MIMAR-426429 format. One record per residue (C-alpha): residue number from 1; x, y, z; residue in three letters. Coordinates in nm, 2 decimals. Layout:
<tikes>
- NUM|X|Y|Z|ALA
...
</tikes>
This chain:
<tikes>
- 1|8.33|8.75|-7.88|UNK
- 2|8.64|8.92|-7.75|UNK
- 3|8.70|8.87|-7.38|UNK
- 4|8.58|9.15|-7.15|UNK
- 5|8.72|9.29|-6.83|UNK
- 6|8.45|9.28|-6.56|UNK
- 7|8.36|9.60|-6.37|UNK
- 8|8.18|9.67|-6.05|UNK
- 9|8.11|10.03|-6.14|UNK
- 10|7.78|10.19|-6.24|UNK
- 11|7.69|10.16|-6.60|UNK
- 12|7.74|10.48|-6.80|UNK
- 13|7.77|10.70|-6.48|UNK
- 14|8.06|10.50|-6.33|UNK
- 15|8.36|10.71|-6.24|UNK
- 16|8.58|10.52|-6.50|UNK
- 17|8.35|10.65|-6.77|UNK
- 18|8.45|11.00|-6.70|UNK
- 19|8.82|10.99|-6.61|UNK
- 20|9.15|10.90|-6.76|UNK
- 21|9.26|10.76|-7.09|UNK
- 22|9.15|10.40|-7.13|UNK
- 23|8.92|10.43|-6.84|UNK
- 24|8.76|10.73|-6.99|UNK
- 25|8.71|10.53|-7.31|UNK
- 26|8.54|10.27|-7.10|UNK
- 27|8.32|10.52|-6.93|UNK
- 28|8.32|10.71|-7.25|UNK
- 29|8.09|10.46|-7.41|UNK
- 30|7.84|10.59|-7.18|UNK
- 31|7.98|10.93|-7.19|UNK
- 32|7.83|11.06|-7.50|UNK
- 33|7.84|10.78|-7.74|UNK
- 34|7.54|10.84|-7.94|UNK
- 35|7.53|11.21|-7.93|UNK
- 36|7.83|11.27|-8.14|UNK
- 37|7.56|11.24|-8.39|UNK
- 38|7.75|11.26|-8.72|UNK
- 39|7.45|11.18|-8.92|UNK
- 40|7.36|10.85|-9.07|UNK
- 41|7.52|10.78|-9.41|UNK
- 42|7.24|10.55|-9.51|UNK
- 43|6.92|10.68|-9.64|UNK
- 44|6.65|10.67|-9.38|UNK
- 45|6.31|10.81|-9.32|UNK
- 46|6.31|11.14|-9.13|UNK
- 47|6.16|11.10|-8.79|UNK
- 48|5.87|11.33|-8.73|UNK
- 49|5.89|11.60|-8.47|UNK
- 50|5.88|11.45|-8.13|UNK
- 51|5.64|11.55|-7.86|UNK
- 52|5.76|11.79|-7.59|UNK
- 53|5.64|11.70|-7.25|UNK
- 54|5.76|11.59|-6.91|UNK
- 55|5.89|11.24|-6.90|UNK
- 56|5.71|11.01|-6.65|UNK
- 57|5.90|10.91|-6.33|UNK
- 58|5.96|10.55|-6.24|UNK
- 59|5.86|10.36|-5.93|UNK
- 60|5.96|10.03|-5.79|UNK
- 61|5.63|9.86|-5.89|UNK
- 62|5.66|9.55|-6.11|UNK
- 63|5.66|9.59|-6.48|UNK
- 64|5.34|9.55|-6.67|UNK
- 65|5.41|9.37|-7.00|UNK
- 66|5.07|9.46|-7.13|UNK
- 67|5.13|9.83|-7.11|UNK
- 68|5.13|10.01|-7.45|UNK
- 69|5.39|10.28|-7.53|UNK
- 70|5.33|10.59|-7.32|UNK
- 71|5.33|10.81|-7.63|UNK
- 72|5.14|10.57|-7.86|UNK
- 73|5.43|10.40|-8.05|UNK
- 74|5.26|10.08|-8.19|UNK
- 75|5.57|9.91|-8.33|UNK
- 76|5.58|9.53|-8.30|UNK
- 77|5.87|9.29|-8.30|UNK
- 78|6.01|8.96|-8.20|UNK
- 79|6.24|8.86|-7.92|UNK
- 80|6.57|8.88|-8.10|UNK
- 81|6.77|9.15|-8.28|UNK
- 82|7.08|9.07|-8.49|UNK
- 83|7.06|9.36|-8.73|UNK
- 84|7.03|9.74|-8.66|UNK
- 85|6.69|9.91|-8.69|UNK
- 86|6.65|10.05|-9.04|UNK
- 87|6.47|10.38|-8.99|UNK
- 88|6.74|10.54|-8.76|UNK
- 89|6.88|10.89|-8.79|UNK
- 90|7.17|11.02|-8.58|UNK
- 91|7.19|11.37|-8.43|UNK
- 92|7.45|11.54|-8.22|UNK
- 93|7.36|11.60|-7.86|UNK
- 94|7.64|11.74|-7.64|UNK
- 95|7.90|11.64|-7.90|UNK
- 96|7.79|11.27|-7.93|UNK
- 97|7.57|11.12|-8.20|UNK
- 98|7.25|10.99|-8.07|UNK
- 99|6.99|10.77|-8.25|UNK
- 100|6.62|10.84|-8.31|UNK
- 101|6.36|10.65|-8.50|UNK
- 102|6.01|10.74|-8.61|UNK
- 103|5.89|10.39|-8.53|UNK
- 104|6.09|10.31|-8.22|UNK
- 105|6.16|10.64|-8.05|UNK
- 106|6.24|10.85|-7.86|UNK
- 107|5.88|10.98|-7.90|UNK
- 108|5.91|11.24|-7.63|UNK
- 109|6.17|11.51|-7.55|UNK
- 110|6.11|11.70|-7.23|UNK
- 111|6.11|12.07|-7.32|UNK
- 112|6.27|12.17|-6.99|UNK
- 113|6.53|11.90|-6.91|UNK
- 114|6.60|11.76|-7.26|UNK
- 115|6.53|11.41|-7.14|UNK
- 116|6.45|11.18|-7.43|UNK
- 117|6.19|10.91|-7.35|UNK
- 118|5.91|10.69|-7.49|UNK
- 119|6.05|10.39|-7.69|UNK
- 120|5.86|10.11|-7.85|UNK
- 121|5.79|9.78|-7.67|UNK
- 122|6.03|9.59|-7.90|UNK
- 123|6.40|9.48|-7.90|UNK
- 124|6.46|9.78|-8.13|UNK
- 125|6.30|10.01|-7.88|UNK
- 126|6.51|9.86|-7.60|UNK
- 127|6.83|9.91|-7.80|UNK
- 128|6.75|10.27|-7.88|UNK
- 129|6.65|10.34|-7.51|UNK
- 130|6.98|10.19|-7.38|UNK
- 131|7.19|10.38|-7.63|UNK
- 132|7.00|10.70|-7.56|UNK
- 133|7.09|10.67|-7.19|UNK
- 134|7.46|10.63|-7.28|UNK
- 135|7.46|10.94|-7.49|UNK
- 136|7.31|11.15|-7.21|UNK
- 137|7.65|11.12|-7.03|UNK
- 138|7.79|11.38|-7.27|UNK
- 139|7.61|11.64|-7.06|UNK
- 140|7.62|11.58|-6.69|UNK
- 141|7.31|11.77|-6.62|UNK
- 142|7.12|11.58|-6.88|UNK
- 143|7.26|11.26|-6.75|UNK
- 144|7.14|11.35|-6.40|UNK
- 145|6.79|11.43|-6.52|UNK
- 146|6.77|11.12|-6.74|UNK
- 147|6.88|10.90|-6.45|UNK
- 148|6.62|11.06|-6.23|UNK
- 149|6.34|11.02|-6.48|UNK
- 150|6.42|10.68|-6.65|UNK
- 151|6.56|10.46|-6.37|UNK
- 152|6.37|10.23|-6.15|UNK
- 153|6.37|10.33|-5.78|UNK
- 154|6.61|10.16|-5.55|UNK
- 155|6.95|10.18|-5.38|UNK
- 156|7.13|10.14|-5.72|UNK
- 157|6.96|10.45|-5.86|UNK
- 158|7.05|10.65|-5.55|UNK
- 159|7.42|10.55|-5.58|UNK
- 160|7.42|10.65|-5.95|UNK
- 161|7.26|10.99|-5.87|UNK
- 162|7.52|11.05|-5.60|UNK
- 163|7.81|10.98|-5.84|UNK
- 164|7.67|11.21|-6.11|UNK
- 165|7.61|11.48|-5.85|UNK
- 166|7.97|11.45|-5.73|UNK
- 167|8.09|11.49|-6.09|UNK
- 168|7.88|11.80|-6.13|UNK
- 169|8.00|11.95|-5.80|UNK
- 170|8.36|11.89|-5.91|UNK
- 171|8.30|12.10|-6.22|UNK
- 172|8.33|11.81|-6.46|UNK
- 173|8.05|11.86|-6.71|UNK
- 174|8.17|11.70|-7.03|UNK
- 175|8.31|11.37|-7.14|UNK
- 176|8.57|11.29|-7.41|UNK
- 177|8.40|11.22|-7.75|UNK
- 178|8.30|10.86|-7.83|UNK
- 179|8.12|10.69|-8.11|UNK
- 180|7.87|10.41|-8.11|UNK
- 181|8.01|10.11|-8.30|UNK
- 182|7.79|9.81|-8.24|UNK
- 183|7.55|9.61|-8.01|UNK
- 184|7.43|9.27|-7.90|UNK
- 185|7.09|9.19|-7.75|UNK
- 186|7.18|8.96|-7.47|UNK
- 187|6.82|8.87|-7.37|UNK
- 188|6.47|8.99|-7.43|UNK
- 189|6.11|8.93|-7.32|UNK
- 190|5.80|9.14|-7.27|UNK
- 191|5.92|9.26|-6.93|UNK
- 192|6.29|9.29|-6.95|UNK
- 193|6.58|9.33|-7.19|UNK
- 194|6.96|9.32|-7.15|UNK
- 195|7.14|9.53|-7.41|UNK
- 196|7.51|9.55|-7.47|UNK
- 197|7.65|9.85|-7.66|UNK
- 198|8.00|9.90|-7.80|UNK
- 199|8.16|10.24|-7.84|UNK
- 200|8.50|10.36|-7.95|UNK
- 201|8.72|10.64|-7.82|UNK
- 202|9.07|10.78|-7.86|UNK
- 203|9.29|10.70|-7.55|UNK
- 204|9.57|10.92|-7.68|UNK
- 205|9.76|10.64|-7.86|UNK
- 206|9.48|10.52|-8.08|UNK
- 207|9.12|10.41|-8.09|UNK
- 208|9.00|10.14|-7.85|UNK
- 209|8.67|9.97|-7.81|UNK
- 210|8.47|9.95|-7.49|UNK
- 211|8.16|9.75|-7.43|UNK
- 212|7.90|9.81|-7.16|UNK
- 213|7.56|9.65|-7.09|UNK
- 214|7.24|9.75|-6.91|UNK
- 215|6.92|9.58|-6.79|UNK
- 216|6.61|9.76|-6.91|UNK
- 217|6.26|9.69|-6.77|UNK
- 218|5.93|9.77|-6.94|UNK
- 219|5.75|9.99|-6.69|UNK
- 220|5.45|10.22|-6.73|UNK
- 221|5.48|10.22|-7.11|UNK
- 222|5.85|10.28|-7.15|UNK
- 223|6.20|10.12|-7.10|UNK
- 224|6.36|10.20|-6.76|UNK
- 225|6.71|10.13|-6.64|UNK
- 226|6.72|9.86|-6.37|UNK
- 227|7.03|9.89|-6.15|UNK
- 228|7.16|9.64|-5.90|UNK
- 229|7.16|9.75|-5.54|UNK
- 230|7.53|9.82|-5.55|UNK
- 231|7.48|10.07|-5.84|UNK
- 232|7.62|9.84|-6.11|UNK
- 233|7.44|9.78|-6.44|UNK
- 234|7.44|9.48|-6.68|UNK
- 235|7.66|9.16|-6.68|UNK
- 236|7.92|9.28|-6.93|UNK
- 237|8.15|9.58|-6.90|UNK
- 238|8.51|9.61|-7.03|UNK
- 239|8.75|9.68|-7.31|UNK
- 240|8.75|9.45|-7.62|UNK
- 241|8.99|9.42|-7.91|UNK
- 242|8.74|9.43|-8.20|UNK
- 243|8.37|9.40|-8.30|UNK
- 244|8.37|9.02|-8.35|UNK
- 245|8.04|8.89|-8.24|UNK
- 246|7.86|9.22|-8.25|UNK
- 247|7.62|9.38|-8.50|UNK
- 248|7.79|9.69|-8.64|UNK
- 249|7.58|10.00|-8.57|UNK
- 250|7.65|10.37|-8.54|UNK
- 251|7.64|10.71|-8.71|UNK
- 252|7.82|10.58|-9.01|UNK
- 253|7.68|10.23|-9.04|UNK
- 254|7.30|10.28|-9.01|UNK
</tikes>
């Protein structure tokens, strides 16, 4: 895999994801990656209408690996993922294409906030959940509500919320367009998954790739973002030269 540049900033909400050329691209991956939903070129089953209800809030209680999906998704899977989920559709949300799957989620869309939640307790569900969080950054208000609803409580979450609120207060409510390009599942078990997602964006001189990762914890029937106390996310974050070592995945690849 191409060498990455380490970052100490918050996952998709980090300041770099929202400002400047190359930096924006880096932050851009979070910034609306999936919601530039250009539509999947591959034939896929149409996902049934999702439920509209309030998304559950997370607490700092330990994950319960025996919990079933909060909205009844009964998909089963292994502990690895090297190819993209097959039944994925892409739709534009805030200018960025976001994925959805009848089998793996999101199974719930909050009718008031737009927060998308309820993913299957599988590697595929963890991937869609992580990608869904990234795409929320295309709309700062949606990003704020998503972070509130689908992040485990702790100092890291509070830091993330403060950063997003500062962005809202400054009048910055959109992010330059990005597109999901690929992924790697770094680790997975019944309680926790670490997902790395690659996005591309135009920095003014051409397209560049940026990769970011996040730790997801299975909690109360859904996948929640687990931040470090300093507000940072997963172990990988930085610009890369190409998609070597990643599984291609996005609006045009399925």
